[in-house]
C-alpha positions as CSV (number, residue, x, y, z in Angstrom):
1,X,14.0,47.1,91.9
2,X,11.0,44.9,91.2
3,X,9.1,42.4,93.4
4,X,7.8,39.0,92.4
5,X,4.7,40.6,91.0
6,X,6.7,43.0,88.8
7,X,5.8,46.1,90.8
8,X,8.6,48.7,90.6
9,X,9.6,49.7,94.2
10,X,10.3,53.4,94.4
11,X,9.0,54.6,97.8
12,X,10.7,54.1,101.1
13,X,8.9,54.8,104.4
14,X,11.7,55.3,106.9
15,X,10.8,55.1,110.6
16,X,13.2,57.2,112.8
17,X,11.7,56.3,116.2
18,X,9.0,54.0,117.7
19,X,8.2,56.7,120.3
20,X,5.3,59.1,120.2
21,X,4.0,61.9,122.3
22,X,0.5,60.6,121.6
23,X,-1.2,57.3,122.4
24,X,-3.8,57.2,119.6
25,X,-6.4,54.6,120.3
26,X,-6.1,52.8,117.0
27,X,-2.3,52.8,117.2
28,X,-1.3,51.9,120.7
29,X,-2.8,50.3,123.8
30,X,-3.7,52.8,126.5
31,X,-0.7,51.9,128.6
32,X,1.6,52.1,125.6
33,X,4.0,49.4,124.3
34,X,7.5,48.5,125.2
35,X,9.9,51.0,123.6
36,X,13.2,50.2,121.9
37,X,16.3,51.0,123.8
38,X,18.6,53.7,122.5
39,X,21.1,51.1,121.2
40,X,18.4,49.4,119.3
41,X,17.5,52.5,117.3
42,X,19.4,53.2,114.1
43,X,21.7,56.1,114.1
44,X,21.3,58.9,111.5
45,X,24.3,57.5,109.7
46,X,22.7,54.1,109.5
47,X,19.5,55.5,108.3
48,X,21.3,57.5,105.6
49,X,23.3,54.4,104.5
50,X,20.1,52.3,104.2
51,X,18.4,55.1,102.2
52,X,21.4,55.4,99.9
53,X,21.3,51.7,99.2
54,X,17.6,51.9,98.5
55,X,18.1,54.7,96.1
56,X,20.8,52.8,94.3
57,X,18.2,50.2,93.6
58,X,15.6,52.6,92.4
59,X,13.9,54.4,95.3
60,X,13.3,58.1,94.7
61,X,10.7,59.1,97.3
62,X,11.5,58.9,101.1
63,X,9.0,59.6,103.9
64,X,10.1,60.0,107.5
65,X,7.7,58.3,110.0
66,X,7.6,57.3,113.6
67,X,6.0,56.9,116.1
68,X,6.2,60.6,115.9
69,X,9.4,61.6,114.1
70,X,9.6,65.0,115.8
71,X,10.3,63.3,119.2
72,X,13.7,62.3,117.7
73,X,16.2,64.8,118.8
74,X,18.1,66.6,116.0
75,X,15.7,65.6,113.2
76,X,16.6,68.6,110.9
77,X,20.1,67.2,110.9
78,X,18.8,63.9,109.5
79,X,16.8,65.8,106.9
80,X,20.0,67.5,105.7
81,X,21.8,64.1,105.5
82,X,19.0,62.5,103.5
83,X,18.7,65.5,101.2
84,X,22.3,64.9,100.2
85,X,21.7,61.3,99.3
86,X,21.9,60.8,95.5
87,X,18.6,59.7,94.1
88,X,16.3,61.3,96.7
89,X,13.9,63.3,94.6
90,X,11.2,63.8,97.2
91,X,11.6,63.9,101.0
92,X,8.5,64.1,103.1
93,X,7.4,63.5,106.7
94,X,4.2,62.3,108.4
95,X,3.6,64.0,111.8
96,X,0.8,64.6,114.3
97,X,2.1,68.3,114.1
98,X,1.8,68.9,117.8
99,X,5.5,69.5,118.0
100,X,5.9,71.0,114.6
101,X,5.4,74.8,115.1
102,X,8.8,75.5,116.6
103,X,10.8,73.5,114.0
104,X,8.7,73.9,110.8
105,X,11.0,76.6,109.3
106,X,14.2,74.7,110.2
107,X,12.9,71.5,108.6
108,X,11.9,73.4,105.4
109,X,15.4,75.1,105.3
110,X,17.0,71.7,105.8
111,X,15.4,70.4,102.7
112,X,12.1,68.7,103.7
113,X,9.7,69.0,100.8
114,X,6.3,68.1,102.1
115,X,4.2,67.2,105.2
116,X,1.4,64.8,106.0
117,X,-0.5,65.8,109.2
118,X,-2.6,63.3,111.1
119,X,-5.8,65.0,112.4
120,X,-8.7,62.8,113.4
121,X,-10.9,65.4,115.0
122,X,-11.5,69.1,115.1
123,X,-13.2,69.0,118.5
124,X,-10.7,69.6,121.3
125,X,-12.2,67.2,123.8
126,X,-12.6,64.4,121.2
127,X,-9.1,65.0,119.9
128,X,-7.7,64.7,123.4
129,X,-9.6,61.5,123.9
130,X,-8.5,59.9,120.6
131,X,-4.8,60.8,121.2
132,X,-5.1,60.2,124.9
133,X,-3.9,63.7,126.0
134,X,-2.7,65.8,123.1
135,X,-4.0,69.3,122.4
136,X,-5.8,70.2,119.3
137,X,-4.5,73.7,119.5
138,X,-0.9,72.4,119.2
139,X,-1.7,70.4,116.1
140,X,-3.5,73.3,114.4
141,X,-0.6,75.6,115.3
142,X,1.8,73.2,113.6
143,X,-0.4,73.1,110.5
144,X,-0.3,76.9,110.4
145,X,3.4,77.0,110.9
146,X,3.9,74.6,108.0
147,X,2.2,77.1,105.7
148,X,4.1,80.0,107.1
149,X,7.4,78.1,106.6
150,X,6.6,77.7,102.9
151,X,5.4,74.0,102.8
152,X,3.0,73.4,99.9
153,X,1.0,70.3,99.0
154,X,0.4,69.5,102.7
155,X,-2.0,66.6,103.3
156,X,-4.3,66.2,106.3
157,X,-4.9,62.5,107.1
158,X,-8.0,61.4,109.0
159,X,-8.7,57.8,110.1
160,X,-12.4,57.2,109.6
161,X,-13.9,55.6,112.7
162,X,-17.6,54.7,113.0
163,X,-19.1,56.0,116.2
164,X,-16.0,58.0,117.0
165,X,-15.5,60.8,114.4
166,X,-17.8,60.0,111.5
167,X,-20.1,62.8,112.5
168,X,-17.2,65.2,111.8
169,X,-16.6,64.1,108.2
170,X,-18.1,67.2,106.7
171,X,-16.3,69.6,109.0
172,X,-12.9,67.9,108.4
173,X,-13.4,67.8,104.7
174,X,-14.2,71.5,104.7
175,X,-10.6,72.2,105.5
176,X,-10.0,71.6,101.8
177,X,-12.8,74.0,100.9
178,X,-10.9,77.0,102.4
179,X,-7.3,75.9,102.3
180,X,-4.9,74.5,99.6
181,X,-4.6,71.1,101.3
182,X,-5.7,67.6,100.5
183,X,-7.8,66.1,103.2
184,X,-7.5,62.4,103.0
185,X,-9.9,59.9,104.8
186,X,-8.3,56.5,105.5
187,X,-10.3,53.4,106.2
188,X,-9.6,52.0,109.6
189,X,-7.5,48.8,109.4
190,X,-7.6,45.8,111.9
191,X,-4.0,46.1,113.1
192,X,-2.8,46.5,116.6
193,X,-5.5,47.5,119.2
194,X,-8.0,48.2,116.4
195,X,-7.9,44.5,115.4
196,X,-10.1,43.8,118.4
197,X,-12.6,46.7,117.8
198,X,-16.2,46.1,116.9
199,X,-17.1,45.9,113.2
200,X,-19.2,49.0,113.4
201,X,-16.0,51.1,113.8
202,X,-14.8,50.0,110.3
203,X,-16.6,52.3,107.8
204,X,-16.1,52.2,104.1
205,X,-14.7,55.4,102.6
206,X,-18.0,55.7,100.7
207,X,-19.3,57.3,104.0
208,X,-17.4,60.4,103.1
209,X,-19.2,60.9,99.8
210,X,-22.5,60.3,101.6
211,X,-21.6,63.0,104.2
212,X,-20.4,65.5,101.6
213,X,-22.6,64.9,98.6
214,X,-21.2,67.9,96.7
215,X,-17.9,66.1,96.2
216,X,-17.2,65.1,92.6
217,X,-14.4,63.0,91.2
218,X,-11.4,65.0,90.0
219,X,-11.2,64.2,86.3
220,X,-8.5,62.0,85.0
221,X,-7.5,60.4,81.7
222,X,-8.4,57.0,83.0
223,X,-11.7,55.4,84.2
224,X,-12.6,56.7,87.6
225,X,-11.3,59.6,89.7
226,X,-7.8,61.0,89.5
227,X,-5.3,59.6,92.0
228,X,-2.5,60.8,94.1
229,X,-0.7,57.7,95.1
230,X,-3.2,55.5,96.8
231,X,-5.8,58.2,97.3
232,X,-8.8,58.7,94.9
233,X,-9.3,62.4,94.5
234,X,-12.5,64.4,94.8
235,X,-13.4,68.1,95.0
236,X,-16.4,70.4,94.8
237,X,-17.1,73.7,93.0
238,X,-15.3,76.6,94.6
239,X,-13.1,74.5,96.8
240,X,-9.4,75.4,97.0
241,X,-8.2,71.9,98.0
242,X,-9.2,68.3,97.4
243,X,-10.5,65.3,99.3
244,X,-8.8,62.0,99.0
245,X,-10.2,58.5,99.8
246,X,-7.8,55.8,100.8
247,X,-9.5,52.4,100.8
248,X,-7.2,49.7,102.1
249,X,-10.2,47.6,103.1
250,X,-13.0,48.1,100.7
251,X,-10.9,48.7,97.6
252,X,-7.5,47.0,97.8
253,X,-4.8,48.9,96.1
254,X,-2.1,46.3,96.7
255,X,-1.6,45.7,92.9
256,X,-0.1,49.2,92.6
257,X,1.9,49.3,95.8
258,X,5.4,50.6,95.3
259,X,6.5,51.0,98.9
260,X,8.7,49.4,101.4
261,X,9.2,50.2,105.1
262,X,12.2,50.2,107.3
263,X,11.6,50.2,111.1
264,X,13.5,52.3,113.6
265,X,15.5,49.2,114.6
266,X,16.6,48.7,111.0
267,X,14.3,45.9,109.8
268,X,12.9,45.9,106.3
269,X,9.1,45.2,106.1
270,X,8.1,44.5,102.5
271,X,4.4,44.9,103.4
272,X,2.7,46.7,106.3
273,X,0.5,43.7,107.0
274,X,3.0,40.9,106.6
275,X,4.9,39.3,109.5
276,X,8.0,39.1,107.2
277,X,11.0,41.2,108.2
278,X,14.7,41.3,107.1
279,X,17.4,42.8,109.3
280,X,19.5,45.5,107.6
281,X,21.6,46.6,110.6
282,X,25.3,46.2,110.3
283,X,25.2,45.7,106.6
284,X,26.8,47.9,103.9
285,X,27.6,47.8,100.2
286,X,26.7,44.7,98.2
287,X,25.6,42.8,101.4
288,X,23.1,45.6,102.2
289,X,21.7,45.7,98.6
290,X,21.4,41.9,98.6
291,X,19.4,42.0,101.9
292,X,17.1,44.7,100.4
293,X,16.5,42.6,97.3
294,X,15.8,39.5,99.4
295,X,13.2,41.5,101.4
296,X,11.6,42.8,98.2
297,X,11.2,39.2,97.0
298,X,9.0,38.6,100.1
299,X,6.5,41.3,99.3
300,X,3.1,39.6,99.0
301,X,0.7,40.1,96.1
302,X,-1.9,41.6,98.6
303,X,-2.9,41.6,102.2
304,X,-5.5,39.2,103.6
305,X,-7.4,41.5,105.8
306,X,-11.2,41.3,105.5
307,X,-14.2,41.2,107.9
308,X,-12.7,38.3,109.8
309,X,-9.0,38.3,109.3
310,X,-6.8,41.0,110.9
311,X,-3.3,42.1,109.9
312,X,-0.6,39.5,110.1
313,X,1.9,42.1,111.3
314,X,3.6,41.3,114.6
315,X,4.1,45.0,115.3
316,X,1.8,47.8,116.3
317,X,1.6,50.8,114.0
318,X,3.9,53.0,116.1
319,X,6.6,50.3,115.7
320,X,6.3,50.3,111.9
321,X,5.6,53.8,110.8
322,X,2.3,53.3,109.1
Protein backbone atom coordinates (compact mmCIF):
# COMPACT_ATOMS: atom_id res chain seq x y z
CA UNK A 1 0.00 0.00 0.00
CA UNK A 2 1.80 3.11 -1.26
CA UNK A 3 0.61 6.68 -1.58
CA UNK A 4 1.13 9.05 -4.48
CA UNK A 5 4.60 9.95 -3.16
CA UNK A 6 5.65 6.30 -3.00
CA UNK A 7 5.59 6.12 0.80
CA UNK A 8 4.75 2.63 2.02
CA UNK A 9 1.86 2.81 4.50
CA UNK A 10 2.35 0.38 7.38
CA UNK A 11 1.03 2.14 10.50
CA UNK A 12 -2.62 2.52 11.53
CA UNK A 13 -3.69 4.84 14.34
CA UNK A 14 -7.14 3.57 15.31
CA UNK A 15 -9.35 5.83 17.43
CA UNK A 16 -11.77 3.88 19.64
CA UNK A 17 -13.58 6.91 21.11
CA UNK A 18 -13.68 10.70 20.89
CA UNK A 19 -14.37 10.94 24.63
CA UNK A 20 -11.78 11.74 27.26
CA UNK A 21 -11.70 12.13 31.01
CA UNK A 22 -9.36 15.14 30.57
CA UNK A 23 -9.81 18.44 28.76
CA UNK A 24 -6.22 19.25 27.89
CA UNK A 25 -5.90 22.90 26.92
CA UNK A 26 -4.23 22.26 23.54
CA UNK A 27 -6.66 19.47 22.65
CA UNK A 28 -10.16 20.67 23.58
CA UNK A 29 -11.93 23.93 24.40
CA UNK A 30 -12.62 24.44 28.12
CA UNK A 31 -16.28 23.50 27.71
CA UNK A 32 -15.45 20.44 25.60
CA UNK A 33 -16.73 19.62 22.12
CA UNK A 34 -19.89 17.85 20.92
CA UNK A 35 -19.43 14.12 21.39
CA UNK A 36 -20.43 11.36 19.00
CA UNK A 37 -23.57 9.44 19.83
CA UNK A 38 -23.28 5.75 20.70
CA UNK A 39 -24.61 4.75 17.27
CA UNK A 40 -22.00 6.89 15.50
CA UNK A 41 -19.07 5.12 17.14
CA UNK A 42 -17.70 2.02 15.45
CA UNK A 43 -18.31 -1.28 17.21
CA UNK A 44 -15.38 -3.49 18.13
CA UNK A 45 -16.34 -5.77 15.24
CA UNK A 46 -16.20 -2.84 12.79
CA UNK A 47 -12.83 -1.72 14.13
CA UNK A 48 -11.47 -5.25 13.78
CA UNK A 49 -12.79 -5.51 10.21
CA UNK A 50 -11.19 -2.19 9.23
CA UNK A 51 -7.92 -3.26 10.85
CA UNK A 52 -8.01 -6.56 8.99
CA UNK A 53 -8.47 -4.80 5.65
CA UNK A 54 -5.60 -2.43 6.44
CA UNK A 55 -3.36 -5.38 7.28
CA UNK A 56 -4.28 -7.10 4.02
CA UNK A 57 -2.91 -3.99 2.31
CA UNK A 58 0.35 -3.89 4.26
CA UNK A 59 -0.27 -2.39 7.70
CA UNK A 60 1.62 -4.19 10.48
CA UNK A 61 1.58 -1.68 13.37
CA UNK A 62 -1.65 -0.61 15.06
CA UNK A 63 -1.98 2.01 17.78
CA UNK A 64 -5.17 2.50 19.79
CA UNK A 65 -6.00 6.14 20.45
CA UNK A 66 -8.91 8.29 21.59
CA UNK A 67 -9.85 10.73 23.05
CA UNK A 68 -8.73 8.54 25.89
CA UNK A 69 -9.06 4.89 24.83
CA UNK A 70 -9.52 3.67 28.41
CA UNK A 71 -12.89 5.41 28.73
CA UNK A 72 -14.19 2.88 26.17
CA UNK A 73 -15.80 0.06 28.13
CA UNK A 74 -14.41 -3.42 27.51
CA UNK A 75 -11.20 -2.26 25.84
CA UNK A 76 -9.24 -5.44 26.75
CA UNK A 77 -11.77 -7.35 24.64
CA UNK A 78 -10.91 -5.20 21.61
CA UNK A 79 -7.21 -5.79 22.27
CA UNK A 80 -7.81 -9.54 22.14
CA UNK A 81 -9.75 -9.19 18.88
CA UNK A 82 -7.04 -7.10 17.22
CA UNK A 83 -4.28 -9.37 18.50
CA UNK A 84 -5.95 -12.16 16.52
CA UNK A 85 -6.02 -10.17 13.24
CA UNK A 86 -3.52 -11.66 10.77
CA UNK A 87 -0.72 -9.21 10.03
CA UNK A 88 -0.78 -7.24 13.30
CA UNK A 89 2.83 -7.45 14.45
CA UNK A 90 2.75 -4.60 16.97
CA UNK A 91 -0.26 -3.43 18.98
CA UNK A 92 0.24 -0.29 21.06
CA UNK A 93 -1.87 2.33 22.82
CA UNK A 94 -1.57 6.01 23.67
CA UNK A 95 -3.13 6.97 27.01
CA UNK A 96 -3.06 9.68 29.65
CA UNK A 97 -2.63 6.76 32.12
CA UNK A 98 -4.99 8.21 34.73
CA UNK A 99 -7.29 5.19 34.29
CA UNK A 100 -4.53 2.69 33.57
CA UNK A 101 -3.54 1.26 36.96
CA UNK A 102 -6.58 -1.03 37.45
CA UNK A 103 -6.42 -2.52 33.92
CA UNK A 104 -2.72 -2.53 33.02
CA UNK A 105 -2.21 -6.22 33.79
CA UNK A 106 -5.39 -7.21 31.93
CA UNK A 107 -4.34 -5.23 28.85
CA UNK A 108 -0.92 -6.86 28.87
CA UNK A 109 -2.47 -10.32 29.21
CA UNK A 110 -4.87 -9.52 26.33
CA UNK A 111 -1.92 -8.89 24.02
CA UNK A 112 -1.14 -5.17 24.13
CA UNK A 113 2.57 -4.77 23.38
CA UNK A 114 3.46 -1.23 24.31
CA UNK A 115 2.24 2.05 25.80
CA UNK A 116 2.75 5.75 25.15
CA UNK A 117 1.81 7.89 28.16
CA UNK A 118 0.97 11.58 27.78
CA UNK A 119 2.51 13.60 30.63
CA UNK A 120 2.91 17.36 30.24
CA UNK A 121 3.90 18.30 33.80
CA UNK A 122 5.30 16.78 36.99
CA UNK A 123 3.78 19.49 39.19
CA UNK A 124 0.36 18.47 40.55
CA UNK A 125 -1.25 21.90 40.33
CA UNK A 126 0.08 22.57 36.85
CA UNK A 127 -0.89 19.10 35.65
CA UNK A 128 -4.43 19.72 36.93
CA UNK A 129 -4.52 23.09 35.13
CA UNK A 130 -3.28 21.72 31.79
CA UNK A 131 -5.67 18.75 31.89
CA UNK A 132 -8.44 20.80 33.51
CA UNK A 133 -8.94 18.57 36.50
CA UNK A 134 -6.95 15.34 36.26
CA UNK A 135 -4.69 14.13 39.09
CA UNK A 136 -0.99 13.70 38.53
CA UNK A 137 -0.91 10.91 41.13
CA UNK A 138 -3.31 8.86 39.00
CA UNK A 139 -1.12 9.23 35.90
CA UNK A 140 2.05 8.29 37.80
CA UNK A 141 0.25 5.30 39.34
CA UNK A 142 -0.68 4.19 35.82
CA UNK A 143 2.92 4.52 34.70
CA UNK A 144 4.11 2.39 37.63
CA UNK A 145 1.38 -0.18 36.98
CA UNK A 146 2.55 -0.48 33.37
CA UNK A 147 6.00 -1.50 34.56
CA UNK A 148 4.58 -3.89 37.13
CA UNK A 149 2.41 -5.50 34.42
CA UNK A 150 5.47 -6.22 32.28
CA UNK A 151 5.21 -3.46 29.68
CA UNK A 152 8.61 -2.51 28.27
CA UNK A 153 9.61 0.20 25.82
CA UNK A 154 7.12 2.62 27.38
CA UNK A 155 7.30 6.16 26.01
CA UNK A 156 6.37 9.33 27.89
CA UNK A 157 5.08 12.07 25.58
CA UNK A 158 5.30 15.73 26.61
CA UNK A 159 3.93 18.57 24.48
CA UNK A 160 6.38 21.46 24.70
CA UNK A 161 4.57 24.73 25.53
CA UNK A 162 6.36 28.03 25.99
CA UNK A 163 5.36 29.82 29.18
CA UNK A 164 3.46 26.73 30.35
CA UNK A 165 5.83 23.81 30.98
CA UNK A 166 9.14 24.77 29.39
CA UNK A 167 10.62 25.39 32.86
CA UNK A 168 10.10 21.66 33.60
CA UNK A 169 11.98 20.29 30.60
CA UNK A 170 14.99 19.15 32.64
CA UNK A 171 12.81 17.50 35.30
CA UNK A 172 10.65 15.66 32.78
CA UNK A 173 13.66 14.58 30.73
CA UNK A 174 15.22 13.21 33.92
CA UNK A 175 12.59 10.45 33.96
CA UNK A 176 14.81 8.85 31.31
CA UNK A 177 17.85 9.22 33.54
CA UNK A 178 16.50 6.86 36.16
CA UNK A 179 13.99 4.68 34.28
CA UNK A 180 14.08 2.58 31.09
CA UNK A 181 11.68 4.87 29.23
CA UNK A 182 11.89 7.18 26.25
CA UNK A 183 10.79 10.72 27.15
CA UNK A 184 9.67 12.41 23.96
CA UNK A 185 9.13 16.15 23.63
CA UNK A 186 6.67 17.11 20.90
CA UNK A 187 6.49 20.55 19.33
CA UNK A 188 3.09 22.16 19.85
CA UNK A 189 1.04 22.24 16.65
CA UNK A 190 -1.52 24.91 15.64
CA UNK A 191 -4.55 22.64 15.58
CA UNK A 192 -7.83 22.94 17.49
CA UNK A 193 -7.72 25.47 20.36
CA UNK A 194 -3.92 25.81 20.03
CA UNK A 195 -4.34 27.32 16.55
CA UNK A 196 -5.33 30.57 18.27
CA UNK A 197 -2.54 30.59 20.86
CA UNK A 198 0.22 33.25 20.83
CA UNK A 199 3.40 32.47 18.93
CA UNK A 200 5.43 32.43 22.15
CA UNK A 201 3.78 29.11 23.06
CA UNK A 202 5.30 27.38 20.02
CA UNK A 203 8.84 26.44 20.95
CA UNK A 204 11.24 24.53 18.70
CA UNK A 205 12.40 21.22 20.14
CA UNK A 206 15.91 22.71 20.26
CA UNK A 207 14.78 24.22 23.58
CA UNK A 208 15.12 20.74 25.11
CA UNK A 209 18.80 20.51 24.18
CA UNK A 210 19.36 23.98 25.62
CA UNK A 211 17.68 22.99 28.89
CA UNK A 212 19.53 19.66 29.15
CA UNK A 213 22.96 20.36 27.59
CA UNK A 214 24.37 16.97 28.61
CA UNK A 215 22.17 15.25 26.04
CA UNK A 216 24.05 13.85 23.07
CA UNK A 217 22.72 12.26 19.87
CA UNK A 218 22.34 8.50 20.01
CA UNK A 219 24.71 7.19 17.36
CA UNK A 220 23.31 5.87 14.12
CA UNK A 221 24.69 4.58 10.84
CA UNK A 222 23.23 7.62 9.05
CA UNK A 223 23.99 11.31 9.33
CA UNK A 224 22.43 12.80 12.46
CA UNK A 225 20.97 11.14 15.55
CA UNK A 226 19.33 7.73 15.56
CA UNK A 227 15.57 7.70 15.15
CA UNK A 228 12.64 5.79 16.55
CA UNK A 229 9.85 6.51 14.11
CA UNK A 230 9.55 10.29 13.91
CA UNK A 231 11.62 10.93 17.07
CA UNK A 232 15.30 11.91 16.97
CA UNK A 233 17.00 10.16 19.89
CA UNK A 234 19.37 11.61 22.49
CA UNK A 235 20.84 10.36 25.75
CA UNK A 236 23.48 11.25 28.32
CA UNK A 237 26.22 9.28 30.08
CA UNK A 238 24.77 7.09 32.80
CA UNK A 239 21.16 7.55 31.73
CA UNK A 240 18.99 4.41 31.59
CA UNK A 241 16.52 5.70 28.99
CA UNK A 242 16.54 8.13 26.08
CA UNK A 243 15.08 11.51 25.13
CA UNK A 244 13.28 11.90 21.81
CA UNK A 245 12.56 15.10 19.91
CA UNK A 246 9.54 15.16 17.63
CA UNK A 247 9.59 18.20 15.36
CA UNK A 248 6.42 18.51 13.28
CA UNK A 249 6.95 22.27 12.96
CA UNK A 250 10.68 23.05 12.83
CA UNK A 251 11.77 19.89 10.99
CA UNK A 252 8.99 18.39 8.92
CA UNK A 253 9.14 14.61 8.78
CA UNK A 254 6.30 14.25 6.30
CA UNK A 255 8.56 12.72 3.66
CA UNK A 256 8.90 9.62 5.84
CA UNK A 257 5.32 9.43 7.11
CA UNK A 258 3.95 5.88 6.94
CA UNK A 259 0.74 6.35 8.96
CA UNK A 260 -2.96 6.66 8.41
CA UNK A 261 -5.71 7.38 10.93
CA UNK A 262 -9.21 6.04 11.35
CA UNK A 263 -11.55 8.07 13.54
CA UNK A 264 -13.96 6.59 16.05
CA UNK A 265 -16.82 7.13 13.61
CA UNK A 266 -15.03 5.14 10.93
CA UNK A 267 -13.54 7.79 8.68
CA UNK A 268 -10.08 7.42 7.18
CA UNK A 269 -7.85 10.49 7.55
CA UNK A 270 -4.82 10.13 5.28
CA UNK A 271 -3.10 13.03 7.10
CA UNK A 272 -3.60 14.49 10.57
CA UNK A 273 -3.64 18.03 9.17
CA UNK A 274 -5.70 17.49 6.03
CA UNK A 275 -9.43 18.10 5.77
CA UNK A 276 -9.79 15.02 3.53
CA UNK A 277 -11.70 12.05 4.98
CA UNK A 278 -13.11 8.85 3.49
CA UNK A 279 -15.98 6.98 5.15
CA UNK A 280 -15.34 3.29 5.79
CA UNK A 281 -18.46 2.39 7.76
CA UNK A 282 -20.69 -0.27 6.30
CA UNK A 283 -18.00 -1.44 3.89
CA UNK A 284 -16.41 -4.89 3.71
CA UNK A 285 -14.27 -6.99 1.43
CA UNK A 286 -13.11 -5.46 -1.83
CA UNK A 287 -15.29 -2.38 -1.33
CA UNK A 288 -13.52 -1.61 1.95
CA UNK A 289 -10.07 -2.17 0.48
CA UNK A 290 -10.95 0.11 -2.47
CA UNK A 291 -12.05 2.87 -0.07
CA UNK A 292 -8.79 2.53 1.87
CA UNK A 293 -6.75 2.80 -1.30
CA UNK A 294 -8.77 5.82 -2.41
CA UNK A 295 -8.04 7.48 0.91
CA UNK A 296 -4.34 6.70 0.69
CA UNK A 297 -4.25 8.40 -2.71
CA UNK A 298 -5.36 11.61 -0.98
CA UNK A 299 -2.38 11.66 1.40
CA UNK A 300 -0.57 14.95 0.76
CA UNK A 301 3.17 15.27 0.32
CA UNK A 302 3.38 17.42 3.47
CA UNK A 303 1.36 19.64 5.77
CA UNK A 304 1.29 23.41 5.27
CA UNK A 305 1.56 24.55 8.87
CA UNK A 306 3.99 27.38 9.53
CA UNK A 307 4.09 30.57 11.53
CA UNK A 308 0.94 31.88 9.90
CA UNK A 309 -0.98 28.84 8.60
CA UNK A 310 -2.73 26.50 11.01
CA UNK A 311 -3.80 22.90 10.47
CA UNK A 312 -6.42 22.32 7.78
CA UNK A 313 -8.09 19.59 9.83
CA UNK A 314 -11.76 20.22 10.52
CA UNK A 315 -11.56 18.14 13.72
CA UNK A 316 -10.01 18.72 17.12
CA UNK A 317 -7.30 16.33 18.30
CA UNK A 318 -9.65 14.35 20.56
CA UNK A 319 -11.81 13.62 17.51
CA UNK A 320 -8.85 12.30 15.49
CA UNK A 321 -6.62 10.47 17.92
CA UNK A 322 -3.45 12.51 17.38
